CHARMM internal coordinates of N, CA and C (Angstrom, degrees):
IC EDIT
DIST 1 N 1 CA 1.4534
DIST 1 CA 1 C 1.5287
ANGL 1 N 1 CA 1 C 108.46
DIST 1 C 2 N 1.3154
ANGL 1 CA 1 C 2 N 116.02
DIHE 1 N 1 CA 1 C 2 N 130.13
DIST 2 N 2 CA 1.4478
ANGL 1 C 2 N 2 CA 120.59
DIHE 1 CA 1 C 2 N 2 CA 178.56
DIST 2 CA 2 C 1.5151
ANGL 2 N 2 CA 2 C 111.77
DIHE 1 C 2 N 2 CA 2 C -79.13
DIST 2 C 3 N 1.3133
ANGL 2 CA 2 C 3 N 115.34
DIHE 2 N 2 CA 2 C 3 N 171.16
DIST 3 N 3 CA 1.4670
ANGL 2 C 3 N 3 CA 120.58
DIHE 2 CA 2 C 3 N 3 CA -177.67
DIST 3 CA 3 C 1.5254
ANGL 3 N 3 CA 3 C 111.60
DIHE 2 C 3 N 3 CA 3 C -60.43
DIST 3 C 4 N 1.3321
ANGL 3 CA 3 C 4 N 117.47
DIHE 3 N 3 CA 3 C 4 N -46.11
DIST 4 N 4 CA 1.4640
ANGL 3 C 4 N 4 CA 119.82
DIHE 3 CA 3 C 4 N 4 CA -178.84
DIST 4 CA 4 C 1.5177
ANGL 4 N 4 CA 4 C 110.82
DIHE 3 C 4 N 4 CA 4 C -59.60
DIST 4 C 5 N 1.3240
ANGL 4 CA 4 C 5 N 117.13
DIHE 4 N 4 CA 4 C 5 N -43.37
DIST 5 N 5 CA 1.4688
ANGL 4 C 5 N 5 CA 120.93
DIHE 4 CA 4 C 5 N 5 CA 179.51
DIST 5 CA 5 C 1.5265
ANGL 5 N 5 CA 5 C 111.09
DIHE 4 C 5 N 5 CA 5 C -64.29
DIST 5 C 6 N 1.3113
ANGL 5 CA 5 C 6 N 116.94
DIHE 5 N 5 CA 5 C 6 N -38.12
DIST 6 N 6 CA 1.4670
ANGL 5 C 6 N 6 CA 120.38
DIHE 5 CA 5 C 6 N 6 CA 179.08
DIST 6 CA 6 C 1.5275
ANGL 6 N 6 CA 6 C 110.54
DIHE 5 C 6 N 6 CA 6 C -65.10
DIST 6 C 7 N 1.3331
ANGL 6 CA 6 C 7 N 117.62
DIHE 6 N 6 CA 6 C 7 N -44.87
DIST 7 N 7 CA 1.4628
ANGL 6 C 7 N 7 CA 120.62
DIHE 6 CA 6 C 7 N 7 CA 179.36
DIST 7 CA 7 C 1.5259
ANGL 7 N 7 CA 7 C 110.82
DIHE 6 C 7 N 7 CA 7 C -65.96
DIST 7 C 8 N 1.3299
ANGL 7 CA 7 C 8 N 117.12
DIHE 7 N 7 CA 7 C 8 N -38.43
DIST 8 N 8 CA 1.4639
ANGL 7 C 8 N 8 CA 120.51
DIHE 7 CA 7 C 8 N 8 CA 177.80
DIST 8 CA 8 C 1.5237
ANGL 8 N 8 CA 8 C 111.11
DIHE 7 C 8 N 8 CA 8 C -64.74
DIST 8 C 9 N 1.3204
ANGL 8 CA 8 C 9 N 117.13
DIHE 8 N 8 CA 8 C 9 N -37.40
DIST 9 N 9 CA 1.4672
ANGL 8 C 9 N 9 CA 120.80
DIHE 8 CA 8 C 9 N 9 CA 177.66
DIST 9 CA 9 C 1.5297
ANGL 9 N 9 CA 9 C 110.45
DIHE 8 C 9 N 9 CA 9 C -63.98
DIST 9 C 10 N 1.3190
ANGL 9 CA 9 C 10 N 116.86
DIHE 9 N 9 CA 9 C 10 N -41.13
DIST 10 N 10 CA 1.4641
ANGL 9 C 10 N 10 CA 120.65
DIHE 9 CA 9 C 10 N 10 CA 177.47
DIST 10 CA 10 C 1.5255
ANGL 10 N 10 CA 10 C 109.68
DIHE 9 C 10 N 10 CA 10 C -62.57
DIST 10 C 11 N 1.3266
ANGL 10 CA 10 C 11 N 116.44
DIHE 10 N 10 CA 10 C 11 N -43.18
DIST 11 N 11 CA 1.4633
ANGL 10 C 11 N 11 CA 120.41
DIHE 10 CA 10 C 11 N 11 CA -177.40
DIST 11 CA 11 C 1.5214
ANGL 11 N 11 CA 11 C 112.49
DIHE 10 C 11 N 11 CA 11 C -70.22
DIST 11 C 12 N 1.3370
ANGL 11 CA 11 C 12 N 117.93
DIHE 11 N 11 CA 11 C 12 N -23.15
DIST 12 N 12 CA 1.4711
ANGL 11 C 12 N 12 CA 120.44
DIHE 11 CA 11 C 12 N 12 CA 173.50
DIST 12 CA 12 C 1.5215
ANGL 12 N 12 CA 12 C 110.22
DIHE 11 C 12 N 12 CA 12 C -65.89
DIST 12 C 13 N 1.3114
ANGL 12 CA 12 C 13 N 115.67
DIHE 12 N 12 CA 12 C 13 N -35.06
DIST 13 N 13 CA 1.4628
ANGL 12 C 13 N 13 CA 121.15
DIHE 12 CA 12 C 13 N 13 CA -179.05
DIST 13 CA 13 C 1.5282
ANGL 13 N 13 CA 13 C 111.87
DIHE 12 C 13 N 13 CA 13 C -83.72
DIST 13 C 14 N 1.3170
ANGL 13 CA 13 C 14 N 116.77
DIHE 13 N 13 CA 13 C 14 N -39.03
DIST 14 N 14 CA 1.4665
ANGL 13 C 14 N 14 CA 122.66
DIHE 13 CA 13 C 14 N 14 CA -176.88
DIST 14 CA 14 C 1.5215
ANGL 14 N 14 CA 14 C 107.69
DIHE 13 C 14 N 14 CA 14 C -136.00
DIST 14 C 15 N 1.3191
ANGL 14 CA 14 C 15 N 116.76
DIHE 14 N 14 CA 14 C 15 N 96.10
DIST 15 N 15 CA 1.4658
ANGL 14 C 15 N 15 CA 121.84
DIHE 14 CA 14 C 15 N 15 CA -172.93
DIST 15 CA 15 C 1.5196
ANGL 15 N 15 CA 15 C 114.05
DIHE 14 C 15 N 15 CA 15 C -56.40
DIST 15 C 16 N 1.3010
ANGL 15 CA 15 C 16 N 117.14
DIHE 15 N 15 CA 15 C 16 N -35.72
DIST 16 N 16 CA 1.4614
ANGL 15 C 16 N 16 CA 120.59
DIHE 15 CA 15 C 16 N 16 CA -174.10
DIST 16 CA 16 C 1.5275
ANGL 16 N 16 CA 16 C 112.35
DIHE 15 C 16 N 16 CA 16 C -110.03
DIST 16 C 17 N 1.3178
ANGL 16 CA 16 C 17 N 117.13
DIHE 16 N 16 CA 16 C 17 N 46.83
DIST 17 N 17 CA 1.4609
ANGL 16 C 17 N 17 CA 121.42
DIHE 16 CA 16 C 17 N 17 CA 177.77
DIST 17 CA 17 C 1.5281
ANGL 17 N 17 CA 17 C 107.05
DIHE 16 C 17 N 17 CA 17 C -86.97
DIST 17 C 18 N 1.3454
ANGL 17 CA 17 C 18 N 118.50
DIHE 17 N 17 CA 17 C 18 N 106.29
DIST 18 N 18 CA 1.4602
ANGL 17 C 18 N 18 CA 120.63
DIHE 17 CA 17 C 18 N 18 CA -171.22
DIST 18 CA 18 C 1.5233
ANGL 18 N 18 CA 18 C 115.12
DIHE 17 C 18 N 18 CA 18 C -60.32
DIST 18 C 19 N 1.3231
ANGL 18 CA 18 C 19 N 118.29
DIHE 18 N 18 CA 18 C 19 N -38.56
DIST 19 N 19 CA 1.4654
ANGL 18 C 19 N 19 CA 119.01
DIHE 18 CA 18 C 19 N 19 CA -179.32
DIST 19 CA 19 C 1.5210
ANGL 19 N 19 CA 19 C 111.34
DIHE 18 C 19 N 19 CA 19 C -65.57
DIST 19 C 20 N 1.3204
ANGL 19 CA 19 C 20 N 116.79
DIHE 19 N 19 CA 19 C 20 N -41.29
DIST 20 N 20 CA 1.4647
ANGL 19 C 20 N 20 CA 120.34
DIHE 19 CA 19 C 20 N 20 CA 178.96
DIST 20 CA 20 C 1.5262
ANGL 20 N 20 CA 20 C 110.89
DIHE 19 C 20 N 20 CA 20 C -66.81
DIST 20 C 21 N 1.3283
ANGL 20 CA 20 C 21 N 117.08
DIHE 20 N 20 CA 20 C 21 N -40.45
DIST 21 N 21 CA 1.4668
ANGL 20 C 21 N 21 CA 120.56
DIHE 20 CA 20 C 21 N 21 CA 176.80
DIST 21 CA 21 C 1.5286
ANGL 21 N 21 CA 21 C 110.61
DIHE 20 C 21 N 21 CA 21 C -60.42
DIST 21 C 22 N 1.3297
ANGL 21 CA 21 C 22 N 115.31
DIHE 21 N 21 CA 21 C 22 N -48.21
DIST 22 N 22 CA 1.4680
ANGL 21 C 22 N 22 CA 121.13
DIHE 21 CA 21 C 22 N 22 CA -179.49
DIST 22 CA 22 C 1.5235
ANGL 22 N 22 CA 22 C 110.79
DIHE 21 C 22 N 22 CA 22 C -59.30
DIST 22 C 23 N 1.3208
ANGL 22 CA 22 C 23 N 116.69
DIHE 22 N 22 CA 22 C 23 N -52.47
DIST 23 N 23 CA 1.4642
ANGL 22 C 23 N 23 CA 119.94
DIHE 22 CA 22 C 23 N 23 CA -173.78
DIST 23 CA 23 C 1.5238
ANGL 23 N 23 CA 23 C 112.71
DIHE 22 C 23 N 23 CA 23 C -71.45
DIST 23 C 24 N 1.3323
ANGL 23 CA 23 C 24 N 117.69
DIHE 23 N 23 CA 23 C 24 N -33.53
DIST 24 N 24 CA 1.4661
ANGL 23 C 24 N 24 CA 119.45
DIHE 23 CA 23 C 24 N 24 CA 173.55
DIST 24 CA 24 C 1.5247
ANGL 24 N 24 CA 24 C 109.06
DIHE 23 C 24 N 24 CA 24 C -64.23
DIST 24 C 25 N 1.3245
ANGL 24 CA 24 C 25 N 116.39
DIHE 24 N 24 CA 24 C 25 N -38.94
DIST 25 N 25 CA 1.4604
ANGL 24 C 25 N 25 CA 119.70
DIHE 24 CA 24 C 25 N 25 CA 176.11
DIST 25 CA 25 C 1.5180
ANGL 25 N 25 CA 25 C 112.42
DIHE 24 C 25 N 25 CA 25 C -59.67
DIST 25 C 26 N 1.3139
ANGL 25 CA 25 C 26 N 117.44
DIHE 25 N 25 CA 25 C 26 N -41.33
DIST 26 N 26 CA 1.4676
ANGL 25 C 26 N 26 CA 121.24
DIHE 25 CA 25 C 26 N 26 CA 178.21
DIST 26 CA 26 C 1.5276
ANGL 26 N 26 CA 26 C 110.43
DIHE 25 C 26 N 26 CA 26 C -62.71
DIST 26 C 27 N 1.3193
ANGL 26 CA 26 C 27 N 116.38
DIHE 26 N 26 CA 26 C 27 N -45.48
DIST 27 N 27 CA 1.4678
ANGL 26 C 27 N 27 CA 120.57
DIHE 26 CA 26 C 27 N 27 CA 179.43
DIST 27 CA 27 C 1.5270
ANGL 27 N 27 CA 27 C 110.33
DIHE 26 C 27 N 27 CA 27 C -60.81
DIST 27 C 28 N 1.3238
ANGL 27 CA 27 C 28 N 116.67
DIHE 27 N 27 CA 27 C 28 N -44.27
DIST 28 N 28 CA 1.4647
ANGL 27 C 28 N 28 CA 120.01
DIHE 27 CA 27 C 28 N 28 CA -178.75
DIST 28 CA 28 C 1.5209
ANGL 28 N 28 CA 28 C 111.70
DIHE 27 C 28 N 28 CA 28 C -68.39
DIST 28 C 29 N 1.3384
ANGL 28 CA 28 C 29 N 117.42
DIHE 28 N 28 CA 28 C 29 N -37.52
DIST 29 N 29 CA 1.4740
ANGL 28 C 29 N 29 CA 119.55
DIHE 28 CA 28 C 29 N 29 CA 175.89
DIST 29 CA 29 C 1.5143
ANGL 29 N 29 CA 29 C 110.15
DIHE 28 C 29 N 29 CA 29 C -59.23
DIST 29 C 30 N 1.3260
ANGL 29 CA 29 C 30 N 115.46
DIHE 29 N 29 CA 29 C 30 N -44.00
DIST 30 N 30 CA 1.4556
ANGL 29 C 30 N 30 CA 120.12
DIHE 29 CA 29 C 30 N 30 CA -178.44
DIST 30 CA 30 C 1.5286
ANGL 30 N 30 CA 30 C 112.74
DIHE 29 C 30 N 30 CA 30 C -68.63
DIST 30 C 31 N 1.3445
ANGL 30 CA 30 C 31 N 116.73
DIHE 30 N 30 CA 30 C 31 N -18.30
DIST 31 N 31 CA 1.4647
ANGL 30 C 31 N 31 CA 119.71
DIHE 30 CA 30 C 31 N 31 CA 178.76
DIST 31 CA 31 C 1.5266
ANGL 31 N 31 CA 31 C 111.89
DIHE 30 C 31 N 31 CA 31 C -101.13
DIST 31 C 32 N 1.3423
ANGL 31 CA 31 C 32 N 116.61
DIHE 31 N 31 CA 31 C 32 N 12.87
DIST 32 N 32 CA 1.4584
ANGL 31 C 32 N 32 CA 120.44
DIHE 31 CA 31 C 32 N 32 CA 173.82
DIST 32 CA 32 C 1.5195
ANGL 32 N 32 CA 32 C 115.40
DIHE 31 C 32 N 32 CA 32 C 91.83
DIST 32 C 33 N 1.3109
ANGL 32 CA 32 C 33 N 118.25
DIHE 32 N 32 CA 32 C 33 N 11.23
DIST 33 N 33 CA 1.4661
ANGL 32 C 33 N 33 CA 121.78
DIHE 32 CA 32 C 33 N 33 CA -179.48
DIST 33 CA 33 C 1.5311
ANGL 33 N 33 CA 33 C 109.91
DIHE 32 C 33 N 33 CA 33 C -109.31
DIST 33 C 34 N 1.3264
ANGL 33 CA 33 C 34 N 114.48
DIHE 33 N 33 CA 33 C 34 N 60.11
DIST 34 N 34 CA 1.4655
ANGL 33 C 34 N 34 CA 120.46
DIHE 33 CA 33 C 34 N 34 CA -171.77
DIST 34 CA 34 C 1.5188
ANGL 34 N 34 CA 34 C 113.23
DIHE 33 C 34 N 34 CA 34 C -63.49
DIST 34 C 35 N 1.3377
ANGL 34 CA 34 C 35 N 118.60
DIHE 34 N 34 CA 34 C 35 N -37.95
DIST 35 N 35 CA 1.4615
ANGL 34 C 35 N 35 CA 120.14
DIHE 34 CA 34 C 35 N 35 CA -178.05
DIST 35 CA 35 C 1.5261
ANGL 35 N 35 CA 35 C 111.09
DIHE 34 C 35 N 35 CA 35 C -63.92
DIST 35 C 36 N 1.3255
ANGL 35 CA 35 C 36 N 116.61
DIHE 35 N 35 CA 35 C 36 N -42.07
DIST 36 N 36 CA 1.4665
ANGL 35 C 36 N 36 CA 120.74
DIHE 35 CA 35 C 36 N 36 CA 177.96
DIST 36 CA 36 C 1.5280
ANGL 36 N 36 CA 36 C 109.12
DIHE 35 C 36 N 36 CA 36 C -66.08
DIST 36 C 37 N 1.3235
ANGL 36 CA 36 C 37 N 116.34
DIHE 36 N 36 CA 36 C 37 N -39.57
DIST 37 N 37 CA 1.4628
ANGL 36 C 37 N 37 CA 120.88
DIHE 36 CA 36 C 37 N 37 CA 178.96
DIST 37 CA 37 C 1.5209
ANGL 37 N 37 CA 37 C 111.04
DIHE 36 C 37 N 37 CA 37 C -60.07
DIST 37 C 38 N 1.3237
ANGL 37 CA 37 C 38 N 117.07
DIHE 37 N 37 CA 37 C 38 N -43.80
DIST 38 N 38 CA 1.4660
ANGL 37 C 38 N 38 CA 120.81
DIHE 37 CA 37 C 38 N 38 CA 178.85
DIST 38 CA 38 C 1.5222
ANGL 38 N 38 CA 38 C 109.81
DIHE 37 C 38 N 38 CA 38 C -58.84
DIST 38 C 39 N 1.3089
ANGL 38 CA 38 C 39 N 116.78
DIHE 38 N 38 CA 38 C 39 N -44.43
DIST 39 N 39 CA 1.4639
ANGL 38 C 39 N 39 CA 120.87
DIHE 38 CA 38 C 39 N 39 CA -179.97
DIST 39 CA 39 C 1.5230
ANGL 39 N 39 CA 39 C 111.89
DIHE 38 C 39 N 39 CA 39 C -61.30
DIST 39 C 40 N 1.3248
ANGL 39 CA 39 C 40 N 116.81
DIHE 39 N 39 CA 39 C 40 N -46.05
DIST 40 N 40 CA 1.4656
ANGL 39 C 40 N 40 CA 120.82
DIHE 39 CA 39 C 40 N 40 CA -178.59
DIST 40 CA 40 C 1.5245
ANGL 40 N 40 CA 40 C 112.29
DIHE 39 C 40 N 40 CA 40 C -66.65
DIST 40 C 41 N 1.3235
ANGL 40 CA 40 C 41 N 116.37
DIHE 40 N 40 CA 40 C 41 N -45.74
DIST 41 N 41 CA 1.4599
ANGL 40 C 41 N 41 CA 119.37
DIHE 40 CA 40 C 41 N 41 CA -177.98
DIST 41 CA 41 C 1.5250
ANGL 41 N 41 CA 41 C 110.38
DIHE 40 C 41 N 41 CA 41 C -69.73
DIST 41 C 42 N 1.3147
ANGL 41 CA 41 C 42 N 117.30
DIHE 41 N 41 CA 41 C 42 N -35.87
DIST 42 N 42 CA 1.4662
ANGL 41 C 42 N 42 CA 120.32
DIHE 41 CA 41 C 42 N 42 CA 175.29
DIST 42 CA 42 C 1.5206
ANGL 42 N 42 CA 42 C 110.04
DIHE 41 C 42 N 42 CA 42 C -59.94
DIST 42 C 43 N 1.3257
ANGL 42 CA 42 C 43 N 117.06
DIHE 42 N 42 CA 42 C 43 N -42.71
DIST 43 N 43 CA 1.4715
ANGL 42 C 43 N 43 CA 120.40
DIHE 42 CA 42 C 43 N 43 CA 178.12
DIST 43 CA 43 C 1.5328
ANGL 43 N 43 CA 43 C 110.64
DIHE 42 C 43 N 43 CA 43 C -61.85
DIST 43 C 44 N 1.3228
ANGL 43 CA 43 C 44 N 116.63
DIHE 43 N 43 CA 43 C 44 N -40.47
DIST 44 N 44 CA 1.4685
ANGL 43 C 44 N 44 CA 120.02
DIHE 43 CA 43 C 44 N 44 CA 177.92
DIST 44 CA 44 C 1.5243
ANGL 44 N 44 CA 44 C 110.69
DIHE 43 C 44 N 44 CA 44 C -60.22
DIST 44 C 45 N 1.3354
ANGL 44 CA 44 C 45 N 116.81
DIHE 44 N 44 CA 44 C 45 N -42.57
DIST 45 N 45 CA 1.4721
ANGL 44 C 45 N 45 CA 120.95
DIHE 44 CA 44 C 45 N 45 CA 178.52
DIST 45 CA 45 C 1.5237
ANGL 45 N 45 CA 45 C 109.80
DIHE 44 C 45 N 45 CA 45 C -64.43
DIST 45 C 46 N 1.3244
ANGL 45 CA 45 C 46 N 117.54
DIHE 45 N 45 CA 45 C 46 N -42.54
DIST 46 N 46 CA 1.4715
ANGL 45 C 46 N 46 CA 121.01
DIHE 45 CA 45 C 46 N 46 CA 178.27
DIST 46 CA 46 C 1.5290
ANGL 46 N 46 CA 46 C 111.57
DIHE 45 C 46 N 46 CA 46 C -59.59
DIST 46 C 47 N 1.3257
ANGL 46 CA 46 C 47 N 116.39
DIHE 46 N 46 CA 46 C 47 N -30.87
DIST 47 N 47 CA 1.4614
ANGL 46 C 47 N 47 CA 121.43
DIHE 46 CA 46 C 47 N 47 CA -179.78
DIST 47 CA 47 C 1.5288
ANGL 47 N 47 CA 47 C 112.56
DIHE 46 C 47 N 47 CA 47 C -84.13
DIST 47 C 48 N 1.3287
ANGL 47 CA 47 C 48 N 116.76
DIHE 47 N 47 CA 47 C 48 N 0.83
DIST 48 N 48 CA 1.4566
ANGL 47 C 48 N 48 CA 119.78
DIHE 47 CA 47 C 48 N 48 CA 174.14
DIST 48 CA 48 C 1.5190
ANGL 48 N 48 CA 48 C 115.86
DIHE 47 C 48 N 48 CA 48 C 109.92
DIST 48 C 49 N 1.3215
ANGL 48 CA 48 C 49 N 118.21
DIHE 48 N 48 CA 48 C 49 N 0.29
DIST 49 N 49 CA 1.4542
ANGL 48 C 49 N 49 CA 120.90
DIHE 48 CA 48 C 49 N 49 CA 178.64
DIST 49 CA 49 C 1.5233
ANGL 49 N 49 CA 49 C 108.50
DIHE 48 C 49 N 49 CA 49 C -82.79
DIST 49 C 50 N 1.3314
ANGL 49 CA 49 C 50 N 115.84
DIHE 49 N 49 CA 49 C 50 N 93.83
DIST 50 N 50 CA 1.4679
ANGL 49 C 50 N 50 CA 120.37
DIHE 49 CA 49 C 50 N 50 CA -176.30
DIST 50 CA 50 C 1.5251
ANGL 50 N 50 CA 50 C 112.07
DIHE 49 C 50 N 50 CA 50 C -120.11
DIST 50 C 51 N 1.3182
ANGL 50 CA 50 C 51 N 115.41
DIHE 50 N 50 CA 50 C 51 N 33.91
DIST 51 N 51 CA 1.4610
ANGL 50 C 51 N 51 CA 118.80
DIHE 50 CA 50 C 51 N 51 CA 177.27
DIST 51 CA 51 C 1.5238
ANGL 51 N 51 CA 51 C 109.22
DIHE 50 C 51 N 51 CA 51 C -70.43
DIST 51 C 52 N 1.3176
ANGL 51 CA 51 C 52 N 115.40
DIHE 51 N 51 CA 51 C 52 N 163.65
DIST 52 N 52 CA 1.4608
ANGL 51 C 52 N 52 CA 119.72
DIHE 51 CA 51 C 52 N 52 CA 176.30
DIST 52 CA 52 C 1.5179
ANGL 52 N 52 CA 52 C 110.61
DIHE 51 C 52 N 52 CA 52 C -55.70
DIST 52 C 53 N 1.3257
ANGL 52 CA 52 C 53 N 117.30
DIHE 52 N 52 CA 52 C 53 N -44.03
DIST 53 N 53 CA 1.4676
ANGL 52 C 53 N 53 CA 121.40
DIHE 52 CA 52 C 53 N 53 CA -177.48
DIST 53 CA 53 C 1.5277
ANGL 53 N 53 CA 53 C 111.16
DIHE 52 C 53 N 53 CA 53 C -60.90
DIST 53 C 54 N 1.3275
ANGL 53 CA 53 C 54 N 116.88
DIHE 53 N 53 CA 53 C 54 N -44.71
DIST 54 N 54 CA 1.4639
ANGL 53 C 54 N 54 CA 119.82
DIHE 53 CA 53 C 54 N 54 CA -179.45
DIST 54 CA 54 C 1.5202
ANGL 54 N 54 CA 54 C 110.84
DIHE 53 C 54 N 54 CA 54 C -64.54
DIST 54 C 55 N 1.3158
ANGL 54 CA 54 C 55 N 116.93
DIHE 54 N 54 CA 54 C 55 N -47.59
DIST 55 N 55 CA 1.4669
ANGL 54 C 55 N 55 CA 119.92
DIHE 54 CA 54 C 55 N 55 CA -178.68
DIST 55 CA 55 C 1.5270
ANGL 55 N 55 CA 55 C 111.63
DIHE 54 C 55 N 55 CA 55 C -66.48
DIST 55 C 56 N 1.3175
ANGL 55 CA 55 C 56 N 117.65
DIHE 55 N 55 CA 55 C 56 N -37.58
DIST 56 N 56 CA 1.4555
ANGL 55 C 56 N 56 CA 121.22
DIHE 55 CA 55 C 56 N 56 CA 176.95
DIST 56 CA 56 C 1.5266
ANGL 56 N 56 CA 56 C 110.56
DIHE 55 C 56 N 56 CA 56 C -64.34
DIST 56 C 57 N 1.3293
ANGL 56 CA 56 C 57 N 116.41
DIHE 56 N 56 CA 56 C 57 N -44.46
DIST 57 N 57 CA 1.4601
ANGL 56 C 57 N 57 CA 119.45
DIHE 56 CA 56 C 57 N 57 CA 179.33
DIST 57 CA 57 C 1.5216
ANGL 57 N 57 CA 57 C 111.94
DIHE 56 C 57 N 57 CA 57 C -66.37
DIST 57 C 58 N 1.3236
ANGL 57 CA 57 C 58 N 117.46
DIHE 57 N 57 CA 57 C 58 N -32.48
DIST 58 N 58 CA 1.4663
ANGL 57 C 58 N 58 CA 120.07
DIHE 57 CA 57 C 58 N 58 CA 174.80
DIST 58 CA 58 C 1.5297
ANGL 58 N 58 CA 58 C 109.85
DIHE 57 C 58 N 58 CA 58 C -63.90
DIST 58 C 59 N 1.3228
ANGL 58 CA 58 C 59 N 116.62
DIHE 58 N 58 CA 58 C 59 N -44.16
DIST 59 N 59 CA 1.4656
ANGL 58 C 59 N 59 CA 120.01
DIHE 58 CA 58 C 59 N 59 CA 178.17
DIST 59 CA 59 C 1.5289
ANGL 59 N 59 CA 59 C 110.91
DIHE 58 C 59 N 59 CA 59 C -62.32
DIST 59 C 60 N 1.3203
ANGL 59 CA 59 C 60 N 117.26
DIHE 59 N 59 CA 59 C 60 N -42.37
DIST 60 N 60 CA 1.4720
ANGL 59 C 60 N 60 CA 120.40
DIHE 59 CA 59 C 60 N 60 CA 178.92
DIST 60 CA 60 C 1.5197
ANGL 60 N 60 CA 60 C 111.66
DIHE 59 C 60 N 60 CA 60 C -65.04
DIST 60 C 61 N 1.3244
ANGL 60 CA 60 C 61 N 117.07
DIHE 60 N 60 CA 60 C 61 N -38.14
DIST 61 N 61 CA 1.4674
ANGL 60 C 61 N 61 CA 120.54
DIHE 60 CA 60 C 61 N 61 CA 178.03
DIST 61 CA 61 C 1.5241
ANGL 61 N 61 CA 61 C 110.32
DIHE 60 C 61 N 61 CA 61 C -66.53
DIST 61 C 62 N 1.3353
ANGL 61 CA 61 C 62 N 116.17
DIHE 61 N 61 CA 61 C 62 N -40.48
DIST 62 N 62 CA 1.4677
ANGL 61 C 62 N 62 CA 118.85
DIHE 61 CA 61 C 62 N 62 CA 177.57
DIST 62 CA 62 C 1.5290
ANGL 62 N 62 CA 62 C 111.16
DIHE 61 C 62 N 62 CA 62 C -64.13
DIST 62 C 63 N 1.3171
ANGL 62 CA 62 C 63 N 117.08
DIHE 62 N 62 CA 62 C 63 N -40.26
DIST 63 N 63 CA 1.4725
ANGL 62 C 63 N 63 CA 119.61
DIHE 62 CA 62 C 63 N 63 CA 176.09
DIST 63 CA 63 C 1.5144
ANGL 63 N 63 CA 63 C 110.37
DIHE 62 C 63 N 63 CA 63 C -61.15
DIST 63 C 64 N 1.3247
ANGL 63 CA 63 C 64 N 116.83
DIHE 63 N 63 CA 63 C 64 N -44.88
DIST 64 N 64 CA 1.4617
ANGL 63 C 64 N 64 CA 121.16
DIHE 63 CA 63 C 64 N 64 CA -179.69
DIST 64 CA 64 C 1.5283
ANGL 64 N 64 CA 64 C 111.32
DIHE 63 C 64 N 64 CA 64 C -63.16
DIST 64 C 65 N 1.3357
ANGL 64 CA 64 C 65 N 116.57
DIHE 64 N 64 CA 64 C 65 N -29.21
DIST 65 N 65 CA 1.4657
ANGL 64 C 65 N 65 CA 121.34
DIHE 64 CA 64 C 65 N 65 CA 179.37
DIST 65 CA 65 C 1.5229
ANGL 65 N 65 CA 65 C 111.58
DIHE 64 C 65 N 65 CA 65 C -85.33
DIST 65 C 66 N 1.3355
ANGL 65 CA 65 C 66 N 117.21
DIHE 65 N 65 CA 65 C 66 N 0.34
DIST 66 N 66 CA 1.4476
ANGL 65 C 66 N 66 CA 121.41
DIHE 65 CA 65 C 66 N 66 CA 178.07
DIST 66 CA 66 C 1.5206
ANGL 66 N 66 CA 66 C 114.55
DIHE 65 C 66 N 66 CA 66 C 86.61
DIST 66 C 67 N 1.3384
ANGL 66 CA 66 C 67 N 117.20
DIHE 66 N 66 CA 66 C 67 N 17.80
DIST 67 N 67 CA 1.4555
ANGL 66 C 67 N 67 CA 122.41
DIHE 66 CA 66 C 67 N 67 CA -179.22
DIST 67 CA 67 C 1.5269
ANGL 67 N 67 CA 67 C 109.91
DIHE 66 C 67 N 67 CA 67 C -108.97
DIST 67 C 68 N 1.3268
ANGL 67 CA 67 C 68 N 115.27
DIHE 67 N 67 CA 67 C 68 N 72.79
DIST 68 N 68 CA 1.4564
ANGL 67 C 68 N 68 CA 119.99
DIHE 67 CA 67 C 68 N 68 CA -179.25
DIST 68 CA 68 C 1.5201
ANGL 68 N 68 CA 68 C 112.67
DIHE 67 C 68 N 68 CA 68 C -63.30
DIST 68 C 69 N 1.3289
ANGL 68 CA 68 C 69 N 117.28
DIHE 68 N 68 CA 68 C 69 N -37.50
DIST 69 N 69 CA 1.4597
ANGL 68 C 69 N 69 CA 120.92
DIHE 68 CA 68 C 69 N 69 CA 179.63
DIST 69 CA 69 C 1.5352
ANGL 69 N 69 CA 69 C 110.05
DIHE 68 C 69 N 69 CA 69 C -64.88
DIST 69 C 70 N 1.3200
ANGL 69 CA 69 C 70 N 116.99
DIHE 69 N 69 CA 69 C 70 N -42.30
DIST 70 N 70 CA 1.4646
ANGL 69 C 70 N 70 CA 121.38
DIHE 69 CA 69 C 70 N 70 CA 178.87
DIST 70 CA 70 C 1.5123
ANGL 70 N 70 CA 70 C 111.69
DIHE 69 C 70 N 70 CA 70 C -66.86
DIST 70 C 71 N 1.3187
ANGL 70 CA 70 C 71 N 116.22
DIHE 70 N 70 CA 70 C 71 N -32.33
DIST 71 N 71 CA 1.4565
ANGL 70 C 71 N 71 CA 120.57
DIHE 70 CA 70 C 71 N 71 CA 179.21
DIST 71 CA 71 C 1.5198
ANGL 71 N 71 CA 71 C 111.64
DIHE 70 C 71 N 71 CA 71 C -67.61
DIST 71 C 72 N 1.3284
ANGL 71 CA 71 C 72 N 115.03
DIHE 71 N 71 CA 71 C 72 N -35.78
DIST 72 N 72 CA 1.4681
ANGL 71 C 72 N 72 CA 119.88
DIHE 71 CA 71 C 72 N 72 CA -179.20
DIST 72 CA 72 C 1.5027
ANGL 72 N 72 CA 72 C 110.04
DIHE 71 C 72 N 72 CA 72 C -68.25
END
COOR INIT
IC SEED 1 N 1 CA 1 C
IC BUILD
């Protein structure tokens, strides 16, 4: 099972699991799905995941989605 499938399996059981949302977003950003990644990582932040890694990955996903202003 790949990382994306593992995170999706976790989210089937617990829809609002911030770590799974964050890390699935990272995987999707790296596979060219930046807009979906922004949505997932934003949800993780809304749920309280405000670590440096989460916020940095949100900024990187926004850059990848062409939102430089949002990344800043």
